C-alpha positions in Angstrom: 36.6 -43.4 54.9 39.4 -42.3 57.3 40.5 -45.9 57.7 40.9 -46.5 54.1 42.9 -43.2 53.7 45.2 -44.4 56.6 45.6 -47.9 55.0 46.4 -46.5 51.6 49.2 -44.2 53.2 50.7 -47.2 54.8 50.6 -49.2 51.5 52.2 -46.3 49.8 54.9 -46.3 52.6 55.6 -49.9 51.8 56.6 -49.0 48.3 58.7 -46.1 49.4 56.5 -43.2 48.5 56.9 -39.8 50.4 53.2 -38.8 50.7 54.2 -35.5 52.2 56.7 -34.7 49.3 54.0 -35.7 46.8 51.2 -33.6 48.3 53.6 -30.4 48.5 54.1 -30.7 44.7 52.9 -27.7 42.7 51.0 -29.9 40.3 49.4 -31.9 43.0 48.6 -28.7 44.7 46.8 -27.3 41.8 44.9 -30.5 41.0 43.6 -30.8 44.7 42.6 -27.2 44.6 40.6 -28.0 41.2 38.9 -30.9 42.9 38.1 -29.0 46.0 36.5 -26.1 44.0 34.3 -28.8 41.9 33.2 -30.3 45.1 32.2 -27.1 46.6 30.5 -26.0 43.5 28.5 -29.5 43.4 27.6 -29.0 47.2 26.4 -25.5 46.8 24.3 -26.8 43.9 22.9 -29.6 45.8 22.2 -27.3 48.9 20.5 -24.8 46.7 18.2 -27.5 45.3 17.3 -28.9 48.9 16.6 -25.4 50.2 14.3 -24.6 47.3 12.5 -27.7 47.9 12.1 -27.3 51.6 10.9 -23.5 50.9 8.5 -24.8 48.2 7.1 -27.3 50.6 6.6 -25.0 53.4 4.9 -22.4 51.1 2.5 -25.2 49.9 1.6 -26.1 53.5 0.7 -22.4 54.2 -1.6 -22.2 51.3 -3.4 -25.3 52.4 -4.3 -23.8 55.8 
């Protein structure tokens, strides 16, 4: 994934796009912040489900003994 990002930046540079200037734009910052918050919420949801599965599996194993 990192290699893909580096190649993408190189291609944008060929077209004269200043990536640093674009990323510092307030609109881009707002969108990146929104995307990051969605990603964190999704990860927290998946983590909560995984922890719940592990805990229920452990409690089932204890009751079988």
